C-alpha positions in Angstrom: 5.1 49.8 14.0 4.2 47.4 16.7 6.0 44.0 16.8 4.1 40.8 16.5 3.6 39.1 19.8 4.0 35.3 20.2 2.7 33.6 23.3 3.1 30.0 24.4 0.8 28.8 27.1 1.4 25.3 28.6 -1.6 23.8 30.3 -1.3 20.7 32.5 -4.8 19.1 33.0 -5.4 17.6 36.4 -6.0 13.9 36.5 -9.2 13.0 34.7 -9.7 16.4 33.1 -7.8 16.2 29.8 -10.9 15.5 27.6 -12.9 18.3 29.3 -10.1 20.8 28.8 -9.8 19.9 25.1 -13.5 20.1 24.6 -13.8 23.6 26.2 -10.8 24.8 24.1 -12.4 23.3 20.9 -15.6 25.1 21.7 -14.0 28.6 21.9 -11.2 28.4 19.3 -13.2 29.7 16.3 -14.4 32.8 18.3 -10.9 33.5 19.5 -9.3 33.1 16.1 -11.8 35.6 14.7 -10.9 38.2 17.3 -9.2 41.5 16.4 -5.4 41.1 16.1 -5.3 37.3 16.4 -3.1 35.8 13.7 -2.8 32.3 15.2 -4.4 30.5 18.1 -3.5 26.8 17.9 -3.7 23.9 20.4 -1.1 21.1 20.5 -0.6 18.1 22.7 2.9 17.7 24.0 4.2 14.1 24.2 4.0 14.3 28.0 0.3 14.9 27.8 0.4 18.6 28.5 -1.7 20.9 26.3 0.1 23.8 24.6 -1.5 26.9 23.2 0.5 28.7 20.5 -0.7 32.2 20.0 0.4 35.0 17.6 -0.9 38.5 17.8 -0.5 41.6 15.7 0.8 43.4 18.8 1.1 43.1 22.6 -1.9 45.5 22.9 -4.0 43.0 20.9 -2.9 40.1 23.1 -3.6 42.1 26.3 -7.0 43.1 25.0 -8.1 39.5 24.3 -8.2 38.8 28.1 -11.5 40.7 28.2 -13.1 38.7 25.4 -16.0 36.4 26.4 -14.3 33.2 25.1 -11.2 33.9 27.2 -13.4 34.7 30.3 -15.1 31.3 29.7 -11.8 29.5 29.6 -10.7 31.1 32.8 -14.0 30.2 34.5 -14.3 26.6 33.3 -10.6 25.6 33.4 -9.6 27.1 36.8 -10.2 23.8 38.6 -9.2 21.5 35.8 -5.6 22.5 35.1 -2.6 23.1 37.3 -2.6 26.8 38.4 -1.1 29.3 38.0 -0.8 29.0 34.3 2.5 30.1 32.7 2.6 32.4 29.7 5.7 32.8 27.7 5.5 36.1 25.9 8.1 36.7 23.1 9.0 38.8 20.1 11.3 38.6 17.1 14.5 40.4 17.9 14.7 43.9 16.4 17.1 44.1 13.6 19.8 46.7 14.3 20.5 49.4 11.7 24.2 48.6 11.8 25.2 45.8 9.4 26.4 42.7 11.1 30.0 43.0 9.9 30.3 46.5 11.5 28.8 45.4 14.9 31.3 44.5 17.7 31.2 40.8 18.3 30.7 39.3 21.8 34.3 38.1 22.1 35.6 41.6 21.7 33.6 42.8 24.6 34.7 39.9 26.9 38.1 39.7 28.4 39.7 36.7 30.0 41.9 37.1 33.0 
């Protein structure tokens, strides 16, 4: 079973473009959220003024597929000269739970030796 994919995308608007970036994001959010595999697509404003997208997808394949969607193509087109490029993407997953119970797994200290 595919693991859920969480992606954080910090966007730093160039001077004078914050409102435009927020407007464009607001205009495409509903369409993105309705896309196949999208579990969450939220916009937050960091205290520094940076905009942060918080995305959650059913799988990495769903996340990758969304780059071909019209709303995402619009974001790329309209924001390319309004945010600092390149845009970072932090892709992450919940850790896989091992089959071995925690009390039976070797702990890190046992694997490290001090000289």
